[in-house]
N, C-alpha and C positions, 0 to 999 in steps of 0.2 A: 287551253283545251287538252283534256286527258288523252294520253296516247293509248291507243289500241294496238295490242301485239297478237291478238288471235282473232282474226276474221277473214273469212274467204271473200269478202267483198273487194272489188277494184277500188283504188284510191289514187287521188291527185293531191300532191303537196305543192302549193305554189311557192317559188323561191323569191329572194330578196336580193336587192342590189344588183351589180352587173353580172353575177353568176346566174341570176334567174332566167337568163336567156339561153342557158344550157339545160336541157331537159333530158333526163334518163327515161328511156322506155323499158320497163321491167317486164320480163316474160318469163313466168313460172313453169314448173316442170309437168312431166306426164302424171296424171291423176292428183296433182298438187293444186296450189291456190296462190293468189298474191300475198298470203299471209306469211309466206317465206321470205318476202322482201320487206316486210314492215319495219324490222330494225334497221337493215340498210337504208331504206327509204328515209326514216327519220334522222339517220346519221348524215346522209348527202344534203337533205334539206336544211339541217343545222349549219351545213357549210355555205348555204344560199342558192343551192341548185333547186331546179323544179323537178319534181319527180311524178312519174305516170306509171302505175302498176296496173296492168290489164288482167281481166279474167278471160282464159280461153273457153270457148264454146264446150259445154258439157262438164264443166269443171265447177267445183264450188258448191254442187248441189247433191247429186247422187249419181252412181254409177249407171243407173238406168237412164239418166240423161245423157250421159258420155257416150253410151253405146251407139247413139243416133249420130255421132260425129265421127269426122276423120281428119287426117293430117291437113287436107286442103281447106277444111273449115277453120282449123287453127291458124294456118298460114294466112288465109284471108282476113281473119280478124287482126292479125298482127299489121298487115298491110293497111287495113282500113284505120287502124289506131294510129299508125305513122302519118297517114294522109291527113288525119284530123289535126294532129300536132302541127304538121307543116302548114296548114291553113292559118294557123295562129302566128305565123312568120317567126318561129322560133329560130334563132341564129344557128344553134348547134344542137344536134340530136345524137345521143349515144344509146345504143341498145345494150341491154344488160340481161342475159338469159342464163337461167340455171337448168341443167340437165337438158330435157328436150328442149326447154325454153332457150338453151344455148344454141341448139340446132336451129330453131326458128330465127334467132338473132343473126346467125351467120347466113341463113337464107335471105333474110331481109336485106343484108348487106349486098347481096348479089343483085337485087331488084330496085333498091332505092338508095338515094344518097345519104349516107350516114357520115357523122365525123369520127366514130369510134365504135368498136364493139368489144363486149366483155363477155368472155365464154366461161362459165363456172361448171365444172364437172360435167362437161358435154360429153356425151357418149358416141364413141366410134367403135370401140371394142368393150364388150360386156363380160361380166365375171361369169354368167351362166349362158348356156347355149339353149336354154329352154325356150327362148323367144322364137327360135327356129321352128319349134313344135306348134306354135300358135297358129300357123298356117294351116294345119291339119285339125288341130283340136277345136278350132272355132266351129267346126261343122258338127260337133258333138257336145259342146258346152259353151255357155255364154260369157261366163266369168271365171277368173282365177283368183285365189286369195293371194295376197301380197305377203311375201315373208320380210318381216322387220329386219332392217340392217342398221337402224340407229335406235337411240333411246326413245322409250315410249312419250316422254314429255316434249321431246322435239317433233315427233309425228303429230301429237296433239296440237302443238302451236302452228305447225305448218298447214293444218286442216287439210289433210290428205285422205284419200280413199283407202279402205282396208282391202278393196278388191278391185281389179281391173277388167274391163270388158275385152274378151279375147280379140274381137274385131279390131278393137282400137290398138291392141298391141301389134296386130299385123300391120296397121296404118303407121304406127310409130316406126316400125322396122323400114318401111317404105320411104319414110321421111329421112331416116338415118342414112339409107343407101344413096338417096338423092343428094343430100348435102355433102356426104363424103366425096362423092364424085365431082362435086362442083367447087371444092374448096379453092382451087387455083383462081376463081373469079373474085375471091375476097382480097381487096386491095387496100383497104383502109387500115388505120392503126388498130391494133388488136392486143388485148390482154387476156391470156389463157391462164386460168387457176385450176388446180386439181388437188385433192386430198389423197395422200398416201394410204389412208385406211378406208378409202371408199369401197363398200361392199358391193355395189352394183356396176361402177364404170371402171375398167382398168386403167391405171395411171398412163400407160403408153397412148391412151386416147388423147391426152393433151399434148403429148410429143407429136403425134401424128397431125393434129390440127396445126401446131405451131410450125411443123415442117413442111406442110402442104399449101398454106396460104401464100398469096403473092405480096403480102403486106411488107413494106419497107420498114415501118415501125412495128415492132412486135415484142411482147414480154411473156415469159412463161414462168410461173411461180407454183411450186409445190409446198403444201402444208402438212408437215409430218404427221400430225395428230387429228387431221380433219377427216370426217367421214364424208359420205355423200351430201349430208346436210351441211354443206360447207358454209352456208349463210347463218347457222343456227347454233353450231356446236362450239367447242371450247376456243377455237382459234378464230372466231368470227370477227373479233375486233381488228386482228392483224388484216384479215381480208377486206374490211371495210376501209382500213387506212390506205392499202394498197391500190383499191379501186379509186378512192379519193385522189391518191398521188397520180395515178394514170390519167385521170380526168384533168387534173392541174397541168400535167405534161402537154395534153393536147391543146388546152388553152394557150399556153406559152409557145407551143409549136405554131399554131394558128396566128399568134400575134407576131411571130418572127417571119412567117411566110408573107404576112401582109406587108410589114415594114420592108422586107427585101423586094417585094413587088413594087412597092412605092419608089424605091431607089432606082429600080430598073426602069420605070417609066420616066423617071426624072433624067436619067442618062441618055434615054432615047430621044427625049425631047431636045436635049442639047445638040443631038447629032443631026437634026433636021435643018 
């Protein structure tokens, strides 16, 4: 089957072999679409993993649809998607989120049982303070044009909107503050990735996430030439490899924990 690299539609790629029981729940960013994840999705699926990239409410169609949604709608859809995956009795679920999707992935880890979370260019501190003005501007205008910070061909492949509904910008700000205040609740293994040339998110956002979660297993990687479109620009292959390596690390960690638990039960039995 021919691979599609430009489509706002959600997609599921079934894995093969033992790795198929590990499913990646992929969550795109603000005004974006699952198209951001298609290349990574194919890459991980080639390694045998199952991939599930969702489409958040109000996205992938038009800004006029998006304006009727808020952070609670986006978060609820993530929770529902997780619950549907869990019903299939997948052994391992890893949430991978880009930008606002990273915030939603972190929030999911506070509310459901995950085996790992990948945070890609997730915002805590933004390059512009204009988001603060959205609270006032929403009463005077409905939309604001988005200033491009990445190459045109990347924006086209990601299938993003060229304008953002101001009420949704306000909702995004609320989500950011909510996740920022709850980072200590994140206790699962986490991989944090950030591009040094991100025109939207300040690199210290990644350092803040890494430093404020409670995860015993955590990694922080910066990509010198990566923009905010960390999944699609020139360092994308390195990003894919690092995510694959992190997932494999979780597989080995889980196997070690199971083996250790088995030995522990064996010793306990001898003591009785």
